[in-house]
HTML snippet that shows the backbone in 3Dmol.js (N, CA, C, O; Angstrom):
<script src="https://3Dmol.org/build/3Dmol-min.js"></script>
<div id="view" style="width:600px;height:400px;position:relative"></div>
<script>
const pdb = `
ATOM      1  N   MET A   1     -16.167   3.013 -13.755  1.00  0.00           N
ATOM      2  CA  MET A   1     -15.462   2.137 -12.853  1.00  0.00           C
ATOM      3  C   MET A   1     -14.389   2.888 -12.151  1.00  0.00           C
ATOM      4  O   MET A   1     -13.629   3.635 -12.768  1.00  0.00           O
ATOM      5  N   ASN A   2     -14.315   2.696 -10.843  1.00  0.00           N
ATOM      6  CA  ASN A   2     -13.222   3.357 -10.040  1.00  0.00           C
ATOM      7  C   ASN A   2     -12.031   2.337  -9.976  1.00  0.00           C
ATOM      8  O   ASN A   2     -12.190   1.241  -9.439  1.00  0.00           O
ATOM      9  N   ILE A   3     -10.972   2.670 -10.469  1.00  0.00           N
ATOM     10  CA  ILE A   3      -9.769   1.820 -10.430  1.00  0.00           C
ATOM     11  C   ILE A   3      -8.850   2.403  -9.310  1.00  0.00           C
ATOM     12  O   ILE A   3      -8.534   3.592  -9.282  1.00  0.00           O
ATOM     13  N   ALA A   4      -8.449   1.492  -8.402  1.00  0.00           N
ATOM     14  CA  ALA A   4      -7.646   1.909  -7.265  1.00  0.00           C
ATOM     15  C   ALA A   4      -6.416   1.070  -7.200  1.00  0.00           C
ATOM     16  O   ALA A   4      -6.400  -0.099  -7.585  1.00  0.00           O
ATOM     17  N   ALA A   5      -5.373   1.702  -6.697  1.00  0.00           N
ATOM     18  CA  ALA A   5      -4.121   0.925  -6.374  1.00  0.00           C
ATOM     19  C   ALA A   5      -3.962   0.853  -4.798  1.00  0.00           C
ATOM     20  O   ALA A   5      -4.549   1.626  -4.040  1.00  0.00           O
ATOM     21  N   ILE A   6      -3.195  -0.049  -4.427  1.00  0.00           N
ATOM     22  CA  ILE A   6      -3.033  -0.254  -2.928  1.00  0.00           C
ATOM     23  C   ILE A   6      -1.495  -0.123  -2.696  1.00  0.00           C
ATOM     24  O   ILE A   6      -0.680  -0.651  -3.453  1.00  0.00           O
ATOM     25  N   TYR A   7      -1.157   0.595  -1.627  1.00  0.00           N
ATOM     26  CA  TYR A   7       0.283   0.639  -1.168  1.00  0.00           C
ATOM     27  C   TYR A   7       0.338   0.251   0.267  1.00  0.00           C
ATOM     28  O   TYR A   7      -0.383   0.797   1.102  1.00  0.00           O
ATOM     29  N   ALA A   8       1.176  -0.673   0.557  1.00  0.00           N
ATOM     30  CA  ALA A   8       1.412  -1.088   1.940  1.00  0.00           C
ATOM     31  C   ALA A   8       2.860  -1.187   2.204  1.00  0.00           C
ATOM     32  O   ALA A   8       3.605  -1.546   1.293  1.00  0.00           O
ATOM     33  N   ARG A   9       3.363  -0.875   3.475  1.00  0.00           N
ATOM     34  CA  ARG A   9       4.768  -0.877   3.784  1.00  0.00           C
ATOM     35  C   ARG A   9       4.862  -1.249   5.325  1.00  0.00           C
ATOM     36  O   ARG A   9       4.097  -0.827   6.192  1.00  0.00           O
ATOM     37  N   VAL A  10       5.904  -2.088   5.510  1.00  0.00           N
ATOM     38  CA  VAL A  10       6.356  -2.374   6.852  1.00  0.00           C
ATOM     39  C   VAL A  10       7.835  -2.056   6.907  1.00  0.00           C
ATOM     40  O   VAL A  10       8.506  -2.161   5.880  1.00  0.00           O
ATOM     41  N   SER A  11       8.373  -1.676   8.041  1.00  0.00           N
ATOM     42  CA  SER A  11       9.804  -1.360   8.024  1.00  0.00           C
ATOM     43  C   SER A  11      10.619  -2.187   9.047  1.00  0.00           C
ATOM     44  O   SER A  11      11.837  -2.322   8.932  1.00  0.00           O
ATOM     45  N   SER A  12       9.908  -2.728  10.039  1.00  0.00           N
ATOM     46  CA  SER A  12      10.639  -3.430  11.071  1.00  0.00           C
ATOM     47  C   SER A  12      10.530  -4.976  10.922  1.00  0.00           C
ATOM     48  O   SER A  12       9.601  -5.485  10.295  1.00  0.00           O
ATOM     49  N   ASP A  13      11.523  -5.711  11.525  1.00  0.00           N
ATOM     50  CA  ASP A  13      11.470  -7.118  11.514  1.00  0.00           C
ATOM     51  C   ASP A  13      10.158  -7.620  12.251  1.00  0.00           C
ATOM     52  O   ASP A  13       9.478  -8.551  11.818  1.00  0.00           O
ATOM     53  N   LYS A  14       9.889  -6.957  13.333  1.00  0.00           N
ATOM     54  CA  LYS A  14       8.724  -7.325  14.131  1.00  0.00           C
ATOM     55  C   LYS A  14       7.443  -7.220  13.299  1.00  0.00           C
ATOM     56  O   LYS A  14       6.604  -8.119  13.357  1.00  0.00           O
ATOM     57  N   GLN A  15       7.277  -6.148  12.533  1.00  0.00           N
ATOM     58  CA  GLN A  15       6.106  -5.998  11.694  1.00  0.00           C
ATOM     59  C   GLN A  15       6.033  -7.070  10.682  1.00  0.00           C
ATOM     60  O   GLN A  15       4.956  -7.620  10.455  1.00  0.00           O
ATOM     61  N   LYS A  16       7.161  -7.413  10.035  1.00  0.00           N
ATOM     62  CA  LYS A  16       7.241  -8.541   9.091  1.00  0.00           C
ATOM     63  C   LYS A  16       6.767  -9.775   9.637  1.00  0.00           C
ATOM     64  O   LYS A  16       5.966 -10.489   9.035  1.00  0.00           O
ATOM     65  N   GLU A  17       7.278 -10.065  10.850  1.00  0.00           N
ATOM     66  CA  GLU A  17       6.926 -11.355  11.598  1.00  0.00           C
ATOM     67  C   GLU A  17       5.463 -11.399  11.904  1.00  0.00           C
ATOM     68  O   GLU A  17       4.880 -12.477  11.787  1.00  0.00           O
ATOM     69  N   GLU A  18       4.818 -10.332  12.284  1.00  0.00           N
ATOM     70  CA  GLU A  18       3.420 -10.256  12.560  1.00  0.00           C
ATOM     71  C   GLU A  18       2.574 -10.188  11.393  1.00  0.00           C
ATOM     72  O   GLU A  18       1.352 -10.142  11.533  1.00  0.00           O
ATOM     73  N   GLN A  19       3.169 -10.177  10.140  1.00  0.00           N
ATOM     74  CA  GLN A  19       2.409 -10.196   8.867  1.00  0.00           C
ATOM     75  C   GLN A  19       1.536  -8.927   8.770  1.00  0.00           C
ATOM     76  O   GLN A  19       0.424  -8.956   8.242  1.00  0.00           O
ATOM     77  N   THR A  20       2.048  -7.880   9.267  1.00  0.00           N
ATOM     78  CA  THR A  20       1.274  -6.624   9.295  1.00  0.00           C
ATOM     79  C   THR A  20       0.992  -6.219   7.803  1.00  0.00           C
ATOM     80  O   THR A  20      -0.095  -5.712   7.525  1.00  0.00           O
ATOM     81  N   ILE A  21       1.898  -6.421   6.883  1.00  0.00           N
ATOM     82  CA  ILE A  21       1.659  -6.089   5.492  1.00  0.00           C
ATOM     83  C   ILE A  21       0.473  -6.729   4.929  1.00  0.00           C
ATOM     84  O   ILE A  21      -0.321  -6.118   4.214  1.00  0.00           O
ATOM     85  N   GLY A  22       0.338  -8.097   5.287  1.00  0.00           N
ATOM     86  CA  GLY A  22      -0.755  -8.833   4.818  1.00  0.00           C
ATOM     87  C   GLY A  22      -2.116  -8.325   5.291  1.00  0.00           C
ATOM     88  O   GLY A  22      -3.096  -8.263   4.548  1.00  0.00           O
ATOM     89  N   SER A  23      -2.110  -7.959   6.607  1.00  0.00           N
ATOM     90  CA  SER A  23      -3.325  -7.462   7.196  1.00  0.00           C
ATOM     91  C   SER A  23      -3.691  -6.079   6.648  1.00  0.00           C
ATOM     92  O   SER A  23      -4.881  -5.793   6.518  1.00  0.00           O
ATOM     93  N   GLN A  24      -2.709  -5.187   6.313  1.00  0.00           N
ATOM     94  CA  GLN A  24      -2.988  -3.980   5.628  1.00  0.00           C
ATOM     95  C   GLN A  24      -3.655  -4.155   4.312  1.00  0.00           C
ATOM     96  O   GLN A  24      -4.646  -3.506   3.976  1.00  0.00           O
ATOM     97  N   VAL A  25      -3.034  -5.119   3.531  1.00  0.00           N
ATOM     98  CA  VAL A  25      -3.579  -5.403   2.137  1.00  0.00           C
ATOM     99  C   VAL A  25      -5.016  -5.951   2.268  1.00  0.00           C
ATOM    100  O   VAL A  25      -5.882  -5.558   1.486  1.00  0.00           O
ATOM    101  N   ALA A  26      -5.279  -6.807   3.193  1.00  0.00           N
ATOM    102  CA  ALA A  26      -6.649  -7.390   3.419  1.00  0.00           C
ATOM    103  C   ALA A  26      -7.606  -6.271   3.753  1.00  0.00           C
ATOM    104  O   ALA A  26      -8.686  -6.166   3.171  1.00  0.00           O
ATOM    105  N   ALA A  27      -7.195  -5.410   4.720  1.00  0.00           N
ATOM    106  CA  ALA A  27      -8.139  -4.348   5.069  1.00  0.00           C
ATOM    107  C   ALA A  27      -8.403  -3.436   3.932  1.00  0.00           C
ATOM    108  O   ALA A  27      -9.548  -3.033   3.728  1.00  0.00           O
ATOM    109  N   LEU A  28      -7.364  -3.072   3.148  1.00  0.00           N
ATOM    110  CA  LEU A  28      -7.611  -2.196   2.029  1.00  0.00           C
ATOM    111  C   LEU A  28      -8.420  -2.797   0.834  1.00  0.00           C
ATOM    112  O   LEU A  28      -9.169  -2.092   0.157  1.00  0.00           O
ATOM    113  N   LYS A  29      -8.240  -4.097   0.611  1.00  0.00           N
ATOM    114  CA  LYS A  29      -9.144  -4.728  -0.307  1.00  0.00           C
ATOM    115  C   LYS A  29     -10.588  -4.765   0.105  1.00  0.00           C
ATOM    116  O   LYS A  29     -11.526  -4.603  -0.676  1.00  0.00           O
ATOM    117  N   GLU A  30     -10.688  -4.984   1.354  1.00  0.00           N
ATOM    118  CA  GLU A  30     -12.129  -4.952   1.904  1.00  0.00           C
ATOM    119  C   GLU A  30     -12.736  -3.589   1.802  1.00  0.00           C
ATOM    120  O   GLU A  30     -13.925  -3.460   1.512  1.00  0.00           O
ATOM    121  N   TYR A  31     -11.948  -2.565   2.032  1.00  0.00           N
ATOM    122  CA  TYR A  31     -12.403  -1.186   1.967  1.00  0.00           C
ATOM    123  C   TYR A  31     -12.780  -0.900   0.473  1.00  0.00           C
ATOM    124  O   TYR A  31     -13.858  -0.380   0.182  1.00  0.00           O
ATOM    125  N   ALA A  32     -11.847  -1.261  -0.462  1.00  0.00           N
ATOM    126  CA  ALA A  32     -12.074  -1.098  -1.836  1.00  0.00           C
ATOM    127  C   ALA A  32     -13.388  -1.729  -2.247  1.00  0.00           C
ATOM    128  O   ALA A  32     -14.205  -1.084  -2.903  1.00  0.00           O
ATOM    129  N   GLY A  33     -13.612  -3.021  -1.861  1.00  0.00           N
ATOM    130  CA  GLY A  33     -14.872  -3.656  -2.270  1.00  0.00           C
ATOM    131  C   GLY A  33     -16.093  -2.918  -1.749  1.00  0.00           C
ATOM    132  O   GLY A  33     -17.106  -2.823  -2.442  1.00  0.00           O
ATOM    133  N   MET A  34     -16.008  -2.425  -0.601  1.00  0.00           N
ATOM    134  CA  MET A  34     -17.212  -1.872   0.123  1.00  0.00           C
ATOM    135  C   MET A  34     -17.439  -0.503  -0.562  1.00  0.00           C
ATOM    136  O   MET A  34     -18.567  -0.014  -0.502  1.00  0.00           O
ATOM    137  N   HIS A  35     -16.488   0.123  -1.181  1.00  0.00           N
ATOM    138  CA  HIS A  35     -16.733   1.497  -1.799  1.00  0.00           C
ATOM    139  C   HIS A  35     -16.722   1.481  -3.329  1.00  0.00           C
ATOM    140  O   HIS A  35     -16.570   2.519  -3.973  1.00  0.00           O
ATOM    141  N   GLY A  36     -16.899   0.203  -3.937  1.00  0.00           N
ATOM    142  CA  GLY A  36     -16.975   0.079  -5.366  1.00  0.00           C
ATOM    143  C   GLY A  36     -15.738   0.263  -6.132  1.00  0.00           C
ATOM    144  O   GLY A  36     -15.825   0.576  -7.319  1.00  0.00           O
ATOM    145  N   HIS A  37     -14.526   0.092  -5.544  1.00  0.00           N
ATOM    146  CA  HIS A  37     -13.311   0.246  -6.278  1.00  0.00           C
ATOM    147  C   HIS A  37     -12.781  -1.201  -6.759  1.00  0.00           C
ATOM    148  O   HIS A  37     -12.890  -2.208  -6.059  1.00  0.00           O
ATOM    149  N   THR A  38     -12.255  -1.181  -7.909  1.00  0.00           N
ATOM    150  CA  THR A  38     -11.614  -2.277  -8.410  1.00  0.00           C
ATOM    151  C   THR A  38     -10.131  -2.181  -8.265  1.00  0.00           C
ATOM    152  O   THR A  38      -9.554  -1.154  -8.624  1.00  0.00           O
ATOM    153  N   VAL A  39      -9.452  -3.239  -7.735  1.00  0.00           N
ATOM    154  CA  VAL A  39      -8.041  -3.126  -7.475  1.00  0.00           C
ATOM    155  C   VAL A  39      -7.388  -4.307  -8.353  1.00  0.00           C
ATOM    156  O   VAL A  39      -7.464  -5.470  -7.957  1.00  0.00           O
ATOM    157  N   PRO A  40      -6.783  -3.991  -9.486  1.00  0.00           N
ATOM    158  CA  PRO A  40      -6.105  -5.052 -10.232  1.00  0.00           C
ATOM    159  C   PRO A  40      -4.898  -5.605  -9.440  1.00  0.00           C
ATOM    160  O   PRO A  40      -4.140  -4.844  -8.839  1.00  0.00           O
ATOM    161  N   PRO A  41      -4.737  -6.939  -9.451  1.00  0.00           N
ATOM    162  CA  PRO A  41      -3.608  -7.486  -8.585  1.00  0.00           C
ATOM    163  C   PRO A  41      -2.294  -6.883  -8.838  1.00  0.00           C
ATOM    164  O   PRO A  41      -1.477  -6.728  -7.931  1.00  0.00           O
ATOM    165  N   GLU A  42      -2.068  -6.528 -10.101  1.00  0.00           N
ATOM    166  CA  GLU A  42      -0.717  -5.987 -10.409  1.00  0.00           C
ATOM    167  C   GLU A  42      -0.603  -4.434  -9.891  1.00  0.00           C
ATOM    168  O   GLU A  42       0.419  -3.772 -10.068  1.00  0.00           O
ATOM    169  N   TRP A  43      -1.658  -3.980  -9.296  1.00  0.00           N
ATOM    170  CA  TRP A  43      -1.613  -2.599  -8.689  1.00  0.00           C
ATOM    171  C   TRP A  43      -1.651  -2.671  -7.199  1.00  0.00           C
ATOM    172  O   TRP A  43      -2.178  -1.773  -6.543  1.00  0.00           O
ATOM    173  N   ILE A  44      -1.089  -3.745  -6.638  1.00  0.00           N
ATOM    174  CA  ILE A  44      -0.856  -3.845  -5.236  1.00  0.00           C
ATOM    175  C   ILE A  44       0.646  -3.722  -4.951  1.00  0.00           C
ATOM    176  O   ILE A  44       1.412  -4.668  -5.133  1.00  0.00           O
ATOM    177  N   PHE A  45       1.033  -2.541  -4.505  1.00  0.00           N
ATOM    178  CA  PHE A  45       2.412  -2.205  -4.394  1.00  0.00           C
ATOM    179  C   PHE A  45       2.862  -2.410  -2.903  1.00  0.00           C
ATOM    180  O   PHE A  45       2.204  -1.891  -2.001  1.00  0.00           O
ATOM    181  N   LEU A  46       3.950  -3.144  -2.644  1.00  0.00           N
ATOM    182  CA  LEU A  46       4.371  -3.416  -1.328  1.00  0.00           C
ATOM    183  C   LEU A  46       5.864  -3.088  -1.108  1.00  0.00           C
ATOM    184  O   LEU A  46       6.688  -3.314  -1.994  1.00  0.00           O
ATOM    185  N   ASP A  47       6.175  -2.596  -0.010  1.00  0.00           N
ATOM    186  CA  ASP A  47       7.607  -2.348   0.394  1.00  0.00           C
ATOM    187  C   ASP A  47       7.843  -3.005   1.779  1.00  0.00           C
ATOM    188  O   ASP A  47       7.310  -2.503   2.768  1.00  0.00           O
ATOM    189  N   GLU A  48       8.574  -4.044   1.880  1.00  0.00           N
ATOM    190  CA  GLU A  48       8.860  -4.675   3.129  1.00  0.00           C
ATOM    191  C   GLU A  48      10.311  -4.332   3.465  1.00  0.00           C
ATOM    192  O   GLU A  48      11.225  -4.505   2.658  1.00  0.00           O
ATOM    193  N   GLY A  49      10.491  -3.809   4.764  1.00  0.00           N
ATOM    194  CA  GLY A  49      11.804  -3.463   5.214  1.00  0.00           C
ATOM    195  C   GLY A  49      12.358  -2.034   4.766  1.00  0.00           C
ATOM    196  O   GLY A  49      13.540  -1.740   4.940  1.00  0.00           O
ATOM    197  N   TYR A  50      11.543  -1.260   4.244  1.00  0.00           N
ATOM    198  CA  TYR A  50      12.012   0.047   3.805  1.00  0.00           C
ATOM    199  C   TYR A  50      11.522   1.150   4.820  1.00  0.00           C
ATOM    200  O   TYR A  50      10.339   1.191   5.158  1.00  0.00           O
ATOM    201  N   SER A  51      12.444   2.031   5.293  1.00  0.00           N
ATOM    202  CA  SER A  51      12.063   3.091   6.173  1.00  0.00           C
ATOM    203  C   SER A  51      11.171   4.066   5.535  1.00  0.00           C
ATOM    204  O   SER A  51      11.239   4.334   4.335  1.00  0.00           O
ATOM    205  N   GLY A  52      10.339   4.588   6.346  1.00  0.00           N
ATOM    206  CA  GLY A  52       9.519   5.772   5.968  1.00  0.00           C
ATOM    207  C   GLY A  52      10.302   7.009   5.793  1.00  0.00           C
ATOM    208  O   GLY A  52       9.792   7.990   5.253  1.00  0.00           O
ATOM    209  N   ALA A  53      11.532   7.011   6.228  1.00  0.00           N
ATOM    210  CA  ALA A  53      12.434   8.213   6.141  1.00  0.00           C
ATOM    211  C   ALA A  53      12.882   8.505   4.747  1.00  0.00           C
ATOM    212  O   ALA A  53      13.419   9.588   4.515  1.00  0.00           O
ATOM    213  N   THR A  54      12.701   7.615   3.791  1.00  0.00           N
ATOM    214  CA  THR A  54      13.164   7.756   2.479  1.00  0.00           C
ATOM    215  C   THR A  54      11.977   7.526   1.454  1.00  0.00           C
ATOM    216  O   THR A  54      11.127   6.669   1.695  1.00  0.00           O
ATOM    217  N   LEU A  55      11.933   8.252   0.383  1.00  0.00           N
ATOM    218  CA  LEU A  55      10.910   8.067  -0.620  1.00  0.00           C
ATOM    219  C   LEU A  55      11.484   7.129  -1.718  1.00  0.00           C
ATOM    220  O   LEU A  55      10.797   6.817  -2.691  1.00  0.00           O
ATOM    221  N   GLN A  56      12.735   6.691  -1.546  1.00  0.00           N
ATOM    222  CA  GLN A  56      13.248   5.695  -2.607  1.00  0.00           C
ATOM    223  C   GLN A  56      12.967   4.324  -2.190  1.00  0.00           C
ATOM    224  O   GLN A  56      13.799   3.670  -1.560  1.00  0.00           O
ATOM    225  N   ARG A  57      11.792   3.855  -2.528  1.00  0.00           N
ATOM    226  CA  ARG A  57      11.331   2.496  -2.185  1.00  0.00           C
ATOM    227  C   ARG A  57      10.754   1.964  -3.529  1.00  0.00           C
ATOM    228  O   ARG A  57      10.022   2.652  -4.240  1.00  0.00           O
ATOM    229  N   PRO A  58      11.127   0.719  -3.824  1.00  0.00           N
ATOM    230  CA  PRO A  58      10.694   0.057  -5.125  1.00  0.00           C
ATOM    231  C   PRO A  58       9.215   0.070  -5.349  1.00  0.00           C
ATOM    232  O   PRO A  58       8.757   0.341  -6.459  1.00  0.00           O
ATOM    233  N   GLY A  59       8.448  -0.221  -4.308  1.00  0.00           N
ATOM    234  CA  GLY A  59       7.031  -0.324  -4.560  1.00  0.00           C
ATOM    235  C   GLY A  59       6.389   1.048  -4.703  1.00  0.00           C
ATOM    236  O   GLY A  59       5.499   1.208  -5.538  1.00  0.00           O
ATOM    237  N   LEU A  60       6.797   2.041  -3.929  1.00  0.00           N
ATOM    238  CA  LEU A  60       6.425   3.401  -4.066  1.00  0.00           C
ATOM    239  C   LEU A  60       6.775   4.009  -5.446  1.00  0.00           C
ATOM    240  O   LEU A  60       6.013   4.745  -6.072  1.00  0.00           O
ATOM    241  N   GLU A  61       7.986   3.632  -5.850  1.00  0.00           N
ATOM    242  CA  GLU A  61       8.341   4.177  -7.193  1.00  0.00           C
ATOM    243  C   GLU A  61       7.454   3.588  -8.335  1.00  0.00           C
ATOM    244  O   GLU A  61       7.069   4.304  -9.259  1.00  0.00           O
ATOM    245  N   GLN A  62       7.143   2.277  -8.246  1.00  0.00           N
ATOM    246  CA  GLN A  62       6.251   1.707  -9.173  1.00  0.00           C
ATOM    247  C   GLN A  62       4.865   2.378  -9.131  1.00  0.00           C
ATOM    248  O   GLN A  62       4.267   2.700 -10.158  1.00  0.00           O
ATOM    249  N   LEU A  63       4.378   2.574  -7.865  1.00  0.00           N
ATOM    250  CA  LEU A  63       3.105   3.211  -7.788  1.00  0.00           C
ATOM    251  C   LEU A  63       3.030   4.668  -8.358  1.00  0.00           C
ATOM    252  O   LEU A  63       2.033   5.093  -8.943  1.00  0.00           O
ATOM    253  N   ARG A  64       4.125   5.368  -8.147  1.00  0.00           N
ATOM    254  CA  ARG A  64       4.249   6.744  -8.701  1.00  0.00           C
ATOM    255  C   ARG A  64       4.143   6.718 -10.266  1.00  0.00           C
ATOM    256  O   ARG A  64       3.452   7.506 -10.911  1.00  0.00           O
ATOM    257  N   ASP A  65       4.887   5.746 -10.780  1.00  0.00           N
ATOM    258  CA  ASP A  65       4.896   5.549 -12.298  1.00  0.00           C
ATOM    259  C   ASP A  65       3.521   5.301 -12.831  1.00  0.00           C
ATOM    260  O   ASP A  65       3.130   5.893 -13.837  1.00  0.00           O
ATOM    261  N   VAL A  66       2.767   4.432 -12.180  1.00  0.00           N
ATOM    262  CA  VAL A  66       1.341   4.106 -12.612  1.00  0.00           C
ATOM    263  C   VAL A  66       0.522   5.426 -12.428  1.00  0.00           C
ATOM    264  O   VAL A  66      -0.181   5.862 -13.339  1.00  0.00           O
ATOM    265  N   ALA A  67       0.629   5.997 -11.307  1.00  0.00           N
ATOM    266  CA  ALA A  67      -0.187   7.243 -11.064  1.00  0.00           C
ATOM    267  C   ALA A  67       0.161   8.314 -12.119  1.00  0.00           C
ATOM    268  O   ALA A  67      -0.753   8.941 -12.655  1.00  0.00           O
ATOM    269  N   ALA A  68       1.443   8.542 -12.433  1.00  0.00           N
ATOM    270  CA  ALA A  68       1.860   9.481 -13.449  1.00  0.00           C
ATOM    271  C   ALA A  68       1.239   9.198 -14.807  1.00  0.00           C
ATOM    272  O   ALA A  68       0.989  10.122 -15.581  1.00  0.00           O
ATOM    273  N   GLU A  69       1.013   8.051 -15.074  1.00  0.00           N
ATOM    274  CA  GLU A  69       0.329   7.634 -16.370  1.00  0.00           C
ATOM    275  C   GLU A  69      -1.165   7.930 -16.414  1.00  0.00           C
ATOM    276  O   GLU A  69      -1.819   7.883 -17.456  1.00  0.00           O
ATOM    277  N   GLY A  70      -1.678   8.244 -15.186  1.00  0.00           N
ATOM    278  CA  GLY A  70      -3.152   8.522 -15.225  1.00  0.00           C
ATOM    279  C   GLY A  70      -4.076   7.333 -15.255  1.00  0.00           C
ATOM    280  O   GLY A  70      -5.245   7.462 -15.619  1.00  0.00           O
ATOM    281  N   ARG A  71      -3.567   6.170 -14.875  1.00  0.00           N
ATOM    282  CA  ARG A  71      -4.315   4.982 -15.038  1.00  0.00           C
ATOM    283  C   ARG A  71      -5.153   4.597 -13.866  1.00  0.00           C
ATOM    284  O   ARG A  71      -5.946   3.662 -13.981  1.00  0.00           O
ATOM    285  N   ILE A  72      -5.029   5.268 -12.723  1.00  0.00           N
ATOM    286  CA  ILE A  72      -5.721   4.950 -11.493  1.00  0.00           C
ATOM    287  C   ILE A  72      -6.536   6.149 -11.005  1.00  0.00           C
ATOM    288  O   ILE A  72      -6.156   7.298 -11.230  1.00  0.00           O
ATOM    289  N   ASP A  73      -7.641   5.877 -10.345  1.00  0.00           N
ATOM    290  CA  ASP A  73      -8.480   6.948  -9.779  1.00  0.00           C
ATOM    291  C   ASP A  73      -8.113   7.264  -8.308  1.00  0.00           C
ATOM    292  O   ASP A  73      -8.220   8.418  -7.893  1.00  0.00           O
ATOM    293  N   LYS A  74      -7.691   6.278  -7.531  1.00  0.00           N
ATOM    294  CA  LYS A  74      -7.427   6.398  -6.211  1.00  0.00           C
ATOM    295  C   LYS A  74      -6.202   5.536  -5.770  1.00  0.00           C
ATOM    296  O   LYS A  74      -5.896   4.499  -6.358  1.00  0.00           O
ATOM    297  N   VAL A  75      -5.542   6.016  -4.731  1.00  0.00           N
ATOM    298  CA  VAL A  75      -4.483   5.184  -4.001  1.00  0.00           C
ATOM    299  C   VAL A  75      -5.042   4.940  -2.674  1.00  0.00           C
ATOM    300  O   VAL A  75      -5.475   5.887  -2.017  1.00  0.00           O
ATOM    301  N   LEU A  76      -5.067   3.704  -2.213  1.00  0.00           N
ATOM    302  CA  LEU A  76      -5.460   3.371  -0.907  1.00  0.00           C
ATOM    303  C   LEU A  76      -4.280   2.902  -0.048  1.00  0.00           C
ATOM    304  O   LEU A  76      -3.536   1.983  -0.391  1.00  0.00           O
ATOM    305  N   VAL A  77      -4.153   3.641   1.164  1.00  0.00           N
ATOM    306  CA  VAL A  77      -3.057   3.275   2.086  1.00  0.00           C
ATOM    307  C   VAL A  77      -3.657   3.325   3.530  1.00  0.00           C
ATOM    308  O   VAL A  77      -4.722   3.869   3.819  1.00  0.00           O
ATOM    309  N   ILE A  78      -2.872   2.718   4.339  1.00  0.00           N
ATOM    310  CA  ILE A  78      -3.216   2.795   5.852  1.00  0.00           C
ATOM    311  C   ILE A  78      -2.092   3.589   6.494  1.00  0.00           C
ATOM    312  O   ILE A  78      -0.920   3.232   6.371  1.00  0.00           O
ATOM    313  N   PHE A  79      -2.437   4.620   7.148  1.00  0.00           N
ATOM    314  CA  PHE A  79      -1.494   5.416   7.976  1.00  0.00           C
ATOM    315  C   PHE A  79      -1.548   4.942   9.415  1.00  0.00           C
ATOM    316  O   PHE A  79      -2.628   4.798   9.989  1.00  0.00           O
ATOM    317  N   SER A  80      -0.391   4.700   9.992  1.00  0.00           N
ATOM    318  CA  SER A  80      -0.440   4.363  11.440  1.00  0.00           C
ATOM    319  C   SER A  80       0.654   5.230  12.160  1.00  0.00           C
ATOM    320  O   SER A  80       1.677   5.635  11.608  1.00  0.00           O
ATOM    321  N   ARG A  81       0.327   5.441  13.367  1.00  0.00           N
ATOM    322  CA  ARG A  81       1.198   6.219  14.281  1.00  0.00           C
ATOM    323  C   ARG A  81       2.409   5.332  14.694  1.00  0.00           C
ATOM    324  O   ARG A  81       2.289   4.120  14.869  1.00  0.00           O
ATOM    325  N   PRO A  82       3.570   5.997  14.838  1.00  0.00           N
ATOM    326  CA  PRO A  82       4.739   5.170  15.364  1.00  0.00           C
ATOM    327  C   PRO A  82       4.471   4.660  16.815  1.00  0.00           C
ATOM    328  O   PRO A  82       3.785   5.352  17.567  1.00  0.00           O
ATOM    329  N   ALA A  83       4.944   3.579  17.191  1.00  0.00           N
ATOM    330  CA  ALA A  83       4.686   2.965  18.509  1.00  0.00           C
ATOM    331  C   ALA A  83       5.333   3.944  19.579  1.00  0.00           C
ATOM    332  O   ALA A  83       6.374   4.573  19.390  1.00  0.00           O
ATOM    333  N   GLU A  84       4.562   3.978  20.727  1.00  0.00           N
ATOM    334  CA  GLU A  84       5.140   4.845  21.812  1.00  0.00           C
ATOM    335  C   GLU A  84       6.367   4.138  22.412  1.00  0.00           C
ATOM    336  O   GLU A  84       6.399   2.918  22.570  1.00  0.00           O
ATOM    337  N   PRO A  85       7.388   4.974  22.741  1.00  0.00           N
ATOM    338  CA  PRO A  85       8.627   4.329  23.307  1.00  0.00           C
ATOM    339  C   PRO A  85       8.392   3.681  24.578  1.00  0.00           C
ATOM    340  O   PRO A  85       9.315   3.111  25.160  1.00  0.00           O
TER     341      PRO A  85
END
`;
const viewer = $3Dmol.createViewer("view");
viewer.addModel(pdb, "pdb");
viewer.setStyle({}, {cartoon: {color: "spectrum"}});
viewer.zoomTo();
viewer.render();
</script>
């Protein structure tokens, strides 16, 4: 069985208003299901309102702890480019 964790983050108020984090999680759950990965609900890690400029984010720190324990096979994330000015 492939166990995966999900990490999603939004940093701006506009992203939070548009529920971008919810759409990220939905897309990652769909991807996981299509590729035979199981994602336990407690392994969906979210950071809302945290800048990508720092690695000190609660969700990311929890994810790193679980990964360090060797309990997951994959981490699923969505990378996006910054908006054009």
